[in-house]
N, C-alpha and C positions, 0 to 999 in steps of 0.2 A: 798300486794296490796289491798287497800280498794277502792271500787267504791262508791263514794258519790252520792246518788241517791235521787231525789226529787219526793215525792208523792203529787199529787194535793190535797190541803186542801179545804174542802167545798163540793159543789154539786157532784163532781166526786169522792170523797174520798171513799165512800162505794163501788161503782162499781169497782174502781181500785183495792181495797184490795180483793174483791171477784174474780176479774180476775186473780190476782196474786196467789190466793189460788188454783184456778183450773189449773194454770200453774205450781204449785208445790212449791210455796213460802208461808210460813205462816207469815203474818205481823200482829203484835199486837199493837194497839194504846192505848193511855191513854189520858184522857181529860186534864191531868196536864202536858203533855209533847209534844213537837214538834218533838221528835226523836223516832219514832216507832221502836219496836224491830222486827227483821227479822231473820228467822232460816237459814241464810246464812252468815258465818263469813267473806265472801269477800265483803259484801254489807253493807253500812251504810246509813240508811234512814233518811230523814228529810221531814216534812210537810211544804209545801210552797203553797201559793195561785197560782192558775193556771195563773193569770194575770202577776205574777212576775217571773214565772219559767224560761222563755226563757232568761231573763236578767241575772239571776244568773248562768244559764248554760253557756251563752256566756262569762261571766266574769271569769268562772272557779271556782266559789265558790261551784258549783255542777258539777260533771262529766257528769251527765245525768239526765233526768227526763221525766215525762209525763205532757203534757199540750196540749192545743188546737192549731190547725194551725192558728186560728184567733189571738191568742196572740203572736205567733211567728211573724206573719205579722205586727201586731199592733206595736210591739217593733222593727221591722226591724232587728231582731236578726240574727247574723251570727253564725248559729249552723248547725250541721249535722243532717239531718232527717234519723233516723235509720229505723223506721217503721211507717206506717199508721195503727192505730188501730181503726176500725170503731165502736166505742161504745161511749155512752154518759150516762147521768144521768138516763134516762128513757128507751130509746128504742134501745140501742146498735146500733145506726145509726148515720147519720150526723145531724148536727144542722145548722140552717140558722140565719144569722143576717139580719133582714128585716127592711125596711123603712115602718113605719105605721103612720097613721093619724086618728083622730076621724071620726067615721062613718058619723057624722053630718056635717063634714067640706066639703068645696068645693074642697079639694085637691084630685086629681085623678092620678097624675103623678109626678115624681120628678121635672119636669119643673115648676109645680105649686108652688113649694116651694122656688122660687127665692126670695132672700131677707128675708126669714123667719128664725125662730129659730128651730134647731133640737137638741134634748137632747140625749146623748148616753154615754156609757162607752167606746165605740170603736171609739175614736175621730179621730185618724190619718187615720184609714181605711175609715171612713165615709168621711173625707175631700178628700181623693184620689178618692173615688167613685163619689163625687159631681164634682170634677175637670174633671173627665172623661166624665161626662154628661153635662159639660159646665154650671153648675148651681152654683151660689154664694149664700150661706146661712151661717148663724152663727151657728157653731157647739159648743155646750156647754157640758162640762163633767158632767155626772150624777153619783152621788154616790150610787144610788140604787133607787128602787121603780119608775123606769123610766116610767112604764105604766100609772101612775096616773098624770103625768105632763101635758099632753095636756088636755084641750086647754089653761089653765090659765098660765102655766109656760113655755110651748113650743108649737110650732105649730105642730110638728111631732117628732117622736123618731126613733132611730135605736136600735133595741133590739133583743136579741137572742131568738129563739123559736125552739121547737121540734114538737109541735102539733098545735100551734096557739091558744090553749084554753085560755091561760091567756090574750092574746090580745083581743080575742072575749069577754071575761068576762068584760074587761074594755072598751068595745064598740069602739075598734080600728080596722081599716081596713088596711090590708097589701097592700102597693102600689108596692113594688119591693123588690127583694132579693139583698142585698148589698154584702154579703160574705157567702160562704158555708164553714163549718168547720167540722173537726173531730179530735179526740185525736191522738197525735203523740208521739212516743218515740224519743226524741232528745238527742244529745250528744254534749259536748264541742269539738271544733275542735282539740285541743291538746290531749284530752282524747281519741278521736277516732283514733288518730295517734299512741297512745300507744298500743303495741301489746297485752298485758295482758288485758287491759280494753276493747279493741275492741272485743277480743274473748269473754269476759264475756257478753258484750252487744249483740253480735251476738247470743250467747246461749240464752240469755233472750228473744231476738226477736223471735227465733224459738219456744220457749215454750209459749210465749204470743200469737203468731199467731196460735199455735196449740190449745190453749184454745179458741180463737175466732172461729176457724173452727168448734169446737165442740158445739158451741151455738145452741140450738134448735135441736140437733141431739141425737139419742139414738142408742144403739147397739141391735141387735136381733139375738138370736141363736135358732135353732130348729133342730129336727131330722125328717127325712122323708125316707120312702121306695124309693128305686131307681125307682120303677114302677110309683110312684106319683111325682117324682122330676119335671118333665116338667110342671105339673099342678101347683105346688108350685111356680116355677119360673115365671109363667105367672101372678101370683098375685103380685109379687114384682115389684117395678118400674123398667122400662126397662133399665135405665142408671146406676143402682146401683151395677152391677157386684159383686154378692155375692161370698164369698169363700166357696168352697164345699170340704169336707174332708171325707175320707172313715172311717166308724166306724168298730169295731171289728167284728160285724155281717156284712158279705159281702152284705147282702140285703139292708143295711141302709147306709145313708150318713148324715153328719151334715152340716147345712147351716148357715153361719155367714155373717151378712150384717149390714150396717148403714143406718138409715132412718131418715127423718124429724119426730120430735116428734109428730107434729100435724096430721100425716097420720097413726100413728101406731094403733090407736083405730079402724080405719076402716079396716086395713089390717089384724090384728091378727085373727078376726073371719073368714075371707076368707081363710087364711092360714090353719086354723083348718079344714074347709070344704074341702080343697084340699088334706088333708091327713097329715099335719104336726103334730108332737107330741113334747112334752117337750119344748114348746115355752118359751123362757126366754128373757125378755126385761131388759136392764141394762143401767145406765147412763154413759155418757162419759165426761171426763175432758179435754182431748186433742186429736186432730187429726193432726198429723204431716205429712205434704205432702212430 
């Protein structure tokens, strides 16, 4: 059994390969090949543009793949959503498709765009959005560089953004959010019904979600005298429930916990003051709930 799996080519490619690495899969790409190598003999990878992934998965050319919820909706693809993986090119969060117009324009709401031209790569979704708002506008497909089209080539655009910085740099103002998206692990309906492939995908989901859970987290180990344990526990965040183990010396225990990486630099000095010794911080690849 080989699982034919699509890796999104382009902006999500590097983040996806890194996520798989932390999940335990080594994927090696080559600039001359669309078939990355993976250290799992049951998986066969192919690089596919995220915009096309859902269509190839729906048609069974691929058993499964990673793509955005936006492109599943845009293609109205009949696929199984196995997992939501909240990561993106920059921020490991959600992205937004926004309606934006030039700052110098009179457009302040979607209703102001009645009869106007809107450029976007997300044509079908934009048309559904306009229909829901009872606005008629001409939606033109944009092949790229959409931000530079207003005001000469379009009155407004619908474009994807994580931070809005590119829109601001092009003197565009966000009017409304059209669609919120995140990366999804999707599967072909027949592949999902296949027991072996479904088990493989469920295992992959568990490992990928474990890697996502570990983002921004670190492990912390330390030793402390029992007499100082309560002082040490007061320093640790209240909801973190550390593991406490007896050491060979009955007067000492080991404390093991997981913390947000951003808090560790403040917590370690306080732990030392409270009596902790042998403090070790270590990186985490996966946290499987």
